[in-house]
Structure formats: C-alpha cells, structure tokens
C-alpha positions in Angstrom: -163.1 -25.2 -79.9 -163.6 -22.0 -77.9 -160.8 -21.1 -75.7 -160.4 -18.0 -73.7 -158.1 -16.6 -76.4 -160.8 -17.1 -79.1 -163.5 -15.6 -76.9 -161.3 -12.6 -76.4 -160.7 -12.2 -80.1 -164.4 -12.4 -80.8 -165.0 -9.6 -78.2 -162.2 -7.4 -79.6 -162.7 -7.7 -83.4 -165.1 -4.7 -83.7 -162.9 -2.5 -81.5 -159.8 -3.5 -83.5 -161.6 -2.4 -86.7 -162.5 1.0 -85.1 -159.0 1.6 -83.9 -157.5 0.8 -87.3 -160.0 3.0 -89.1 -159.1 5.8 -86.7 -155.4 5.3 -87.0 -155.5 5.2 -90.8 -157.1 8.7 -90.9 -153.9 10.4 -89.9 -151.7 9.2 -92.8 -154.6 10.0 -95.2 -154.8 13.5 -93.8 -151.1 14.1 -94.1 -151.0 12.6 -97.6 -153.7 15.1 -98.8 -152.2 18.1 -97.1 -148.6 17.4 -98.1 -149.3 16.5 -101.7 -152.3 18.7 -102.4 -152.5 21.3 -99.7 -149.2 23.0 -100.1 -147.5 21.8 -96.9 -144.5 20.4 -98.8 -141.7 22.5 -100.3 -142.5 21.2 -103.7 -146.1 19.9 -103.6 -147.5 17.8 -106.4 -150.5 20.0 -106.9 -151.6 22.9 -104.9 -155.4 23.2 -104.3 -156.3 26.5 -102.7 -159.9 25.8 -102.2 -160.4 24.5 -98.6 -163.8 23.0 -99.7 -162.2 21.0 -102.5 -159.4 19.7 -100.2 -162.0 18.7 -97.6 -164.0 16.8 -100.3 -160.9 15.0 -101.5 -159.9 14.1 -98.0 -163.4 12.8 -97.0 -163.4 10.7 -100.2 -160.1 9.1 -99.4 -161.0 8.7 -95.7 -164.1 6.8 -96.7 -162.2 4.4 -98.8 -159.2 3.9 -96.6 -161.3 3.8 -93.4 -163.6 1.2 -94.6 -160.8 -0.9 -96.0 -158.9 -0.7 -92.6 -162.0 -1.4 -90.6 -163.1 -4.5 -92.5 -159.7 -5.9 -93.0 -158.4 -5.6 -89.4 -161.7 -6.5 -87.8 -161.9 -9.6 -90.0 -158.3 -10.5 -89.3 -158.8 -10.2 -85.6 -161.8 -12.7 -85.7 -160.6 -16.2 -84.8 -162.6 -18.0 -87.5 -164.9 -17.5 -90.5 -162.9 -14.4 -91.5 -164.3 -14.2 -95.0 -167.9 -14.3 -93.9 -167.1 -11.8 -91.2 -165.6 -9.5 -93.8 -168.7 -9.8 -96.0 -170.9 -9.0 -93.1 -168.8 -6.0 -92.1 -168.7 -4.8 -95.7 -172.5 -4.8 -95.9 -172.7 -3.0 -92.5 -170.1 -0.4 -93.5 -171.7 0.4 -96.9 -175.5 0.2 -96.1 -175.4 0.8 -92.4 -173.5 4.0 -92.6 -175.9 5.4 -95.2 -178.9 4.6 -93.1 -177.2 6.0 -90.0 -176.3 9.3 -91.8 -179.8 9.7 -93.1 -181.4 8.9 -89.7 -179.0 11.3 -87.8 -179.8 14.1 -90.3 -183.5 13.6 -89.9 -183.2 13.7 -86.1 -181.0 16.7 -86.1 -183.3 18.5 -88.6 -186.3 17.8 -86.5 -184.5 18.9 -83.3 -183.7 22.3 -84.9 -180.0 21.8 -85.2 -178.0 23.4 -88.0 -175.5 20.6 -88.1 -175.6 18.0 -90.9 -173.7 14.8 -91.5 -172.2 14.5 -94.9 -172.9 11.4 -96.9 -173.1 11.3 -100.6 -172.7 9.1 -103.7 -168.9 9.4 -104.0 -168.3 8.6 -100.3 -170.6 5.6 -100.7 -168.7 4.4 -103.7 -165.4 4.9 -101.8 -166.7 2.8 -98.9 -167.9 0.0 -101.3 -164.5 -0.1 -103.0 -162.6 -0.1 -99.7 -164.8 -2.8 -98.1 -164.8 -4.9 -101.3 -161.0 -4.7 -101.4 -160.7 -5.7 -97.8 -163.0 -8.7 -98.4 -160.9 -9.7 -101.4 -157.7 -9.5 -99.3 -159.2 -11.7 -96.6 -160.5 -14.2 -99.2 -157.1 -14.3 -100.8 -155.2 -14.8 -97.6 -157.6 -17.6 -96.5 -157.3 -19.3 -99.9 -153.5 -19.1 -99.7 -153.5 -20.6 -96.1 -155.8 -23.4 -97.2 -153.5 -24.2 -100.1 -150.6 -24.8 -97.8 
C-alpha cells in the first residue's frame, strides 16, 4: 500500500545515499590524516609522501562511500530493500567506471588537462563496500523476517 510516507521515502532514498556518502568522507579523511599523515602527537605511521596519502585516502573513500551510499539508500527505501541494494551496488560499481571513462574522454576531446581518477584498486574497494552493504541489508531483512 502506497501512502504519502512511502512515496516520500521512494523519492528520498537516492538523496539519502548521497548525503551519507558525503558525510562518511569526513571521518575517513580525519582517520587517514591522524593515523598516517602525522596530525596526531603519536601517529601510528607517518607517510611523508602526499601522493601516497592521497591514494590511501581515495581507496578508503571508495570503499566507505559505496558502503554508506548503498546501505543508507537501501535502508531508506520502504520495501524491497535487498533488491534495491543489489541494484545500487551494480550502479555504484559499473556505473561509476563508465562515468569516469566517459568524462575523461569528453574532457580529453575538449582540450582540458583535468582527469578523473578511477583505477583497479578503487573499483575493488567499491565492489567490497557495495557487497558488504548488500550483505548487511540482507542480514537485517532475514532477521526481521525470522521475528
């Protein structure tokens, strides 16, 4: 049964995923900089190379961002949460790769020097994050159906 509340949740499930992926980027950045970048008084490891720090942060952002996006967007959907999570996981993993490729081709043909970074490791991180989110949604739905 579609009520106004369910319609509102279907409208807001994608924005909820974007907002959660954006908000999770701050703790990931702070984690990398405090533990690896030397921001703390006694950091775990100090990496002096800015390029290496950026690569580590982008890898963690890809995994945590895709996990947050798929999990919170699927949790916001009023029904069929597991199927929504699978659909969003495919969009996050394959759709982002095609979007990065297309944007790089368009920017290259336009004469721009800017390039979007993709890469194998970021794709693996997105797959792991999206799969973990789908598993969490499946597990929570299974637990609710057992009650």
